[in-house]
C-alpha beads as a LAMMPS data file, in Angstrom:
LAMMPS data file: protein, C-alpha beads

192 atoms
191 bonds

1 atom types
1 bond types

-500.0 500.0 xlo xhi
-500.0 500.0 ylo yhi
-500.0 500.0 zlo zhi

Masses

1 110.0

Atoms # bond

1 1 1 -430.329 72.462 79.117
2 1 1 -429.895 75.585 81.045
3 1 1 -432.049 78.587 80.452
4 1 1 -430.552 81.910 80.948
5 1 1 -432.807 84.416 82.474
6 1 1 -431.990 88.024 82.769
7 1 1 -433.312 90.237 85.400
8 1 1 -435.766 92.892 84.248
9 1 1 -434.357 96.401 84.141
10 1 1 -434.961 98.488 87.212
11 1 1 -438.041 100.726 86.995
12 1 1 -437.417 104.213 85.653
13 1 1 -437.337 106.899 88.253
14 1 1 -439.661 109.722 87.332
15 1 1 -438.807 113.029 88.880
16 1 1 -441.834 115.038 89.967
17 1 1 -442.221 118.232 87.988
18 1 1 -442.835 121.462 89.711
19 1 1 -445.140 124.021 88.162
20 1 1 -443.766 127.509 87.747
21 1 1 -445.964 130.247 89.054
22 1 1 -446.002 133.698 87.475
23 1 1 -446.922 136.478 89.816
24 1 1 -447.177 139.302 87.268
25 1 1 -448.949 140.114 84.047
26 1 1 -447.046 139.965 80.751
27 1 1 -445.458 143.230 79.703
28 1 1 -446.251 144.901 76.369
29 1 1 -443.605 144.365 73.713
30 1 1 -442.703 146.973 71.099
31 1 1 -444.246 146.465 67.672
32 1 1 -442.177 144.864 64.934
33 1 1 -440.303 147.501 62.979
34 1 1 -439.978 146.835 59.250
35 1 1 -437.631 149.765 58.775
36 1 1 -438.207 153.456 58.273
37 1 1 -441.508 154.611 56.859
38 1 1 -445.161 154.022 57.568
39 1 1 -447.480 151.047 57.290
40 1 1 -446.508 148.841 54.381
41 1 1 -449.779 146.938 54.529
42 1 1 -452.372 149.587 55.402
43 1 1 -455.284 147.410 54.236
44 1 1 -454.075 144.411 56.329
45 1 1 -454.027 142.041 53.372
46 1 1 -453.038 138.541 54.551
47 1 1 -449.570 137.230 53.724
48 1 1 -449.016 133.828 52.121
49 1 1 -446.633 131.115 53.394
50 1 1 -443.746 132.868 51.603
51 1 1 -444.418 136.089 53.524
52 1 1 -445.816 137.908 50.484
53 1 1 -449.203 139.458 49.837
54 1 1 -451.308 140.705 46.947
55 1 1 -451.405 144.333 45.792
56 1 1 -453.767 146.566 47.780
57 1 1 -455.508 147.522 44.529
58 1 1 -456.073 145.373 41.469
59 1 1 -454.385 146.263 38.200
60 1 1 -457.630 147.391 36.578
61 1 1 -458.743 149.395 39.610
62 1 1 -456.530 152.141 38.183
63 1 1 -459.644 153.996 37.009
64 1 1 -460.608 154.627 40.652
65 1 1 -457.829 157.253 40.721
66 1 1 -458.762 159.040 37.481
67 1 1 -456.156 161.828 37.530
68 1 1 -453.225 159.488 38.149
69 1 1 -454.582 157.112 35.517
70 1 1 -455.000 159.949 33.008
71 1 1 -451.436 161.157 33.535
72 1 1 -450.187 157.552 33.319
73 1 1 -451.870 157.173 29.914
74 1 1 -450.695 160.438 28.367
75 1 1 -447.551 161.353 30.350
76 1 1 -446.338 158.084 31.916
77 1 1 -442.923 159.630 32.537
78 1 1 -444.447 161.991 35.147
79 1 1 -446.041 159.164 37.143
80 1 1 -442.856 157.098 36.885
81 1 1 -440.780 160.046 38.159
82 1 1 -443.195 160.763 41.009
83 1 1 -443.340 157.089 42.030
84 1 1 -439.541 156.774 41.972
85 1 1 -438.880 159.890 44.073
86 1 1 -441.690 159.026 46.503
87 1 1 -440.226 155.547 47.063
88 1 1 -436.763 157.013 47.597
89 1 1 -438.123 159.441 50.193
90 1 1 -440.050 156.698 52.016
91 1 1 -436.874 154.591 52.160
92 1 1 -435.383 157.343 54.326
93 1 1 -438.404 157.281 56.633
94 1 1 -440.573 160.189 55.510
95 1 1 -442.869 160.929 52.580
96 1 1 -441.628 163.236 49.841
97 1 1 -442.641 166.749 50.975
98 1 1 -444.100 167.684 47.565
99 1 1 -445.563 164.249 46.820
100 1 1 -442.734 163.360 44.424
101 1 1 -441.079 165.247 41.608
102 1 1 -443.370 165.872 38.665
103 1 1 -440.413 166.757 36.428
104 1 1 -436.972 165.602 37.458
105 1 1 -434.095 163.374 36.454
106 1 1 -436.188 160.182 36.662
107 1 1 -439.011 161.717 34.610
108 1 1 -436.557 162.788 31.897
109 1 1 -434.850 159.367 31.858
110 1 1 -438.181 157.585 31.320
111 1 1 -439.295 160.096 28.671
112 1 1 -435.999 159.884 26.763
113 1 1 -435.977 156.077 26.779
114 1 1 -439.632 155.957 25.771
115 1 1 -439.448 158.557 22.993
116 1 1 -436.086 157.569 21.501
117 1 1 -436.370 153.798 21.453
118 1 1 -439.609 152.758 23.166
119 1 1 -437.771 151.374 26.196
120 1 1 -439.270 153.442 29.021
121 1 1 -440.841 150.234 30.281
122 1 1 -437.360 148.928 31.235
123 1 1 -436.898 151.514 34.005
124 1 1 -440.599 151.140 34.826
125 1 1 -440.011 147.419 35.325
126 1 1 -437.139 147.976 37.769
127 1 1 -439.170 150.498 39.777
128 1 1 -442.101 148.060 39.920
129 1 1 -439.739 145.386 41.274
130 1 1 -438.517 147.829 43.958
131 1 1 -442.119 148.631 44.891
132 1 1 -442.995 144.926 45.167
133 1 1 -439.903 144.293 47.310
134 1 1 -440.683 147.183 49.680
135 1 1 -444.259 146.050 50.258
136 1 1 -443.549 142.269 50.046
137 1 1 -445.967 141.820 47.146
138 1 1 -446.293 138.589 45.171
139 1 1 -444.821 138.636 41.670
140 1 1 -441.644 138.281 39.712
141 1 1 -439.481 139.751 36.993
142 1 1 -441.665 138.234 34.267
143 1 1 -444.799 139.894 35.644
144 1 1 -442.983 143.205 36.082
145 1 1 -441.636 143.054 32.522
146 1 1 -444.968 142.152 30.931
147 1 1 -447.036 144.710 32.858
148 1 1 -444.522 147.539 32.435
149 1 1 -444.269 146.864 28.702
150 1 1 -447.860 146.010 27.789
151 1 1 -449.948 147.729 30.464
152 1 1 -447.761 150.575 31.738
153 1 1 -450.534 153.070 32.632
154 1 1 -452.364 150.575 34.845
155 1 1 -449.105 149.302 36.384
156 1 1 -447.876 152.837 37.148
157 1 1 -451.214 153.806 38.709
158 1 1 -451.272 150.620 40.797
159 1 1 -447.794 151.419 42.136
160 1 1 -448.763 155.027 42.868
161 1 1 -451.784 153.927 44.876
162 1 1 -449.726 151.411 46.886
163 1 1 -447.154 154.088 47.748
164 1 1 -449.953 156.508 48.636
165 1 1 -451.282 154.143 51.322
166 1 1 -447.932 154.253 53.133
167 1 1 -447.768 158.049 52.786
168 1 1 -451.262 158.371 54.256
169 1 1 -450.290 156.137 57.198
170 1 1 -447.640 158.774 57.978
171 1 1 -450.224 161.592 57.973
172 1 1 -449.325 162.831 54.469
173 1 1 -452.142 163.285 51.930
174 1 1 -450.263 161.115 49.419
175 1 1 -448.507 161.940 46.204
176 1 1 -450.963 160.642 43.625
177 1 1 -452.161 162.988 40.896
178 1 1 -455.682 163.200 42.367
179 1 1 -454.144 164.862 45.422
180 1 1 -452.140 167.126 43.115
181 1 1 -455.325 168.176 41.291
182 1 1 -457.090 168.884 44.604
183 1 1 -454.174 171.069 45.733
184 1 1 -454.269 173.042 42.456
185 1 1 -458.051 173.511 42.731
186 1 1 -457.816 174.597 46.378
187 1 1 -455.022 177.075 45.591
188 1 1 -457.115 178.617 42.803
189 1 1 -460.148 179.221 45.048
190 1 1 -460.443 182.766 46.377
191 1 1 -460.263 183.109 50.132
192 1 1 -463.028 184.967 51.911

Bonds

1 1 1 2
2 1 2 3
3 1 3 4
4 1 4 5
5 1 5 6
6 1 6 7
7 1 7 8
8 1 8 9
9 1 9 10
10 1 10 11
11 1 11 12
12 1 12 13
13 1 13 14
14 1 14 15
15 1 15 16
16 1 16 17
17 1 17 18
18 1 18 19
19 1 19 20
20 1 20 21
21 1 21 22
22 1 22 23
23 1 23 24
24 1 24 25
25 1 25 26
26 1 26 27
27 1 27 28
28 1 28 29
29 1 29 30
30 1 30 31
31 1 31 32
32 1 32 33
33 1 33 34
34 1 34 35
35 1 35 36
36 1 36 37
37 1 37 38
38 1 38 39
39 1 39 40
40 1 40 41
41 1 41 42
42 1 42 43
43 1 43 44
44 1 44 45
45 1 45 46
46 1 46 47
47 1 47 48
48 1 48 49
49 1 49 50
50 1 50 51
51 1 51 52
52 1 52 53
53 1 53 54
54 1 54 55
55 1 55 56
56 1 56 57
57 1 57 58
58 1 58 59
59 1 59 60
60 1 60 61
61 1 61 62
62 1 62 63
63 1 63 64
64 1 64 65
65 1 65 66
66 1 66 67
67 1 67 68
68 1 68 69
69 1 69 70
70 1 70 71
71 1 71 72
72 1 72 73
73 1 73 74
74 1 74 75
75 1 75 76
76 1 76 77
77 1 77 78
78 1 78 79
79 1 79 80
80 1 80 81
81 1 81 82
82 1 82 83
83 1 83 84
84 1 84 85
85 1 85 86
86 1 86 87
87 1 87 88
88 1 88 89
89 1 89 90
90 1 90 91
91 1 91 92
92 1 92 93
93 1 93 94
94 1 94 95
95 1 95 96
96 1 96 97
97 1 97 98
98 1 98 99
99 1 99 100
100 1 100 101
101 1 101 102
102 1 102 103
103 1 103 104
104 1 104 105
105 1 105 106
106 1 106 107
107 1 107 108
108 1 108 109
109 1 109 110
110 1 110 111
111 1 111 112
112 1 112 113
113 1 113 114
114 1 114 115
115 1 115 116
116 1 116 117
117 1 117 118
118 1 118 119
119 1 119 120
120 1 120 121
121 1 121 122
122 1 122 123
123 1 123 124
124 1 124 125
125 1 125 126
126 1 126 127
127 1 127 128
128 1 128 129
129 1 129 130
130 1 130 131
131 1 131 132
132 1 132 133
133 1 133 134
134 1 134 135
135 1 135 136
136 1 136 137
137 1 137 138
138 1 138 139
139 1 139 140
140 1 140 141
141 1 141 142
142 1 142 143
143 1 143 144
144 1 144 145
145 1 145 146
146 1 146 147
147 1 147 148
148 1 148 149
149 1 149 150
150 1 150 151
151 1 151 152
152 1 152 153
153 1 153 154
154 1 154 155
155 1 155 156
156 1 156 157
157 1 157 158
158 1 158 159
159 1 159 160
160 1 160 161
161 1 161 162
162 1 162 163
163 1 163 164
164 1 164 165
165 1 165 166
166 1 166 167
167 1 167 168
168 1 168 169
169 1 169 170
170 1 170 171
171 1 171 172
172 1 172 173
173 1 173 174
174 1 174 175
175 1 175 176
176 1 176 177
177 1 177 178
178 1 178 179
179 1 179 180
180 1 180 181
181 1 181 182
182 1 182 183
183 1 183 184
184 1 184 185
185 1 185 186
186 1 186 187
187 1 187 188
188 1 188 189
189 1 189 190
190 1 190 191
191 1 191 192
């Protein structure tokens, strides 16, 4: 009986690796640009694996901005209109010069829908979704619908405060109603 033997394979040839040497320091790279506007995460809230984060202010922290909250309770159309026009201005890269329109087309739309058939929350829901998308905030259509319908004053104030952080990062005082009240009070003071 013959045994067949095969020769072992030749040894692998390993090429020596040469180390690359860098003779200069790394150069600074420009910061990531998320589009026109200011900081969209001024409080540096961590992002989750999906690239989304929580709101900068909790829903029931609305009382920390009492003027905006008060207007949101009694004249929600004004806060909706201001939020909408402020977001539109920021989308073009600059804050709204007057801090949003107190009375404008968006304010009237919300008021008409709310007074005629109780559906102001529908446009409020779409604006909340746009705010969440701009700032990459966790949530969905169900959350937006529920909060805009059942807790509109707190939801509107929360949105206003989020927008205000971006405005402040651009050197603008922000368009919330507390800033509006301060401007009215300062204008009424006599100058010496």
